[in-house]
N, C-alpha and C positions, 0 to 999 in steps of 0.2 A: 290468090290462087286463080289460075286460068279456068275457063269454063271446062268442066269435065264432060267427056263424051262416052255414052253407053257403047259397049262393044270394043272399046279401045283398051290396049294393054298398058297398065301403069305399074310403076315401082312406088310402093308406099312405105315410108319410114314412120314407125309409130311406137308408142309406149304401151307395154303390156301390163295388165293387172295380174297380180299374183295372189293365189289362194293357198292356204295351208290347212290340211285336214289331218294333221298328226302333231305329236309333240315336237317342238323345234325351238331353237334359240331365236328370239325376235330379230327380224331383219326387214326393215321397210325399204329395201332397195327396189328400184324401178328398172325394168329390163327394156333395152332398146331392141326393136324387131324390124325386120324388113320383109315385105311380102310383094310378090309380083303376080298379077292376074288380070283377067278381063273384068272391066267395070260392068256390072250387070244391073245395079240399082243405085239410086241416089235419093236421099231425103235431106231435110234441113239438119238432121241430127247425126246421120251416118252414111257410109257407103258400103256396098257389098261387092267383093271381088270373088271371082270363081276361076278355077283352074281349067275347067272344061265347059264349053257352051255348045248348044245346038240352036236350031231355029226357034225353039219354044221353051227350052229348059236349060238349067245349068247344074253343075255338080261340083262337089268339093269346094264349097264357098265359105267365106267368112264375112261377118259384118263388123266393121270398125267404126266405133263412135268418133265423130269428128274431133271431139276434144282430146282424143288420144293420138291423133295424127299430127306428126311433126312436119312432113313434106310429102308431096305427090308429084311424081315426074312421069310424063307421057313417054312411052318407049316406042321406037319405030320398028 
């Protein structure tokens, strides 16, 4: 994976975790997801993408554990 840059827009393909809080037929399927956003934070364990950024804050963000990330592509 290339060096990630804060403030850059990325397309991230990742695997989602699923939780069930109701009666259901067991199904251990894993869901493929795609997210696009500004990279606002990076740790050894995760990245944070946000849909809206300002000079000091971000909004509508999600933290993705690196172990769930399949690929990251920098967008122009």
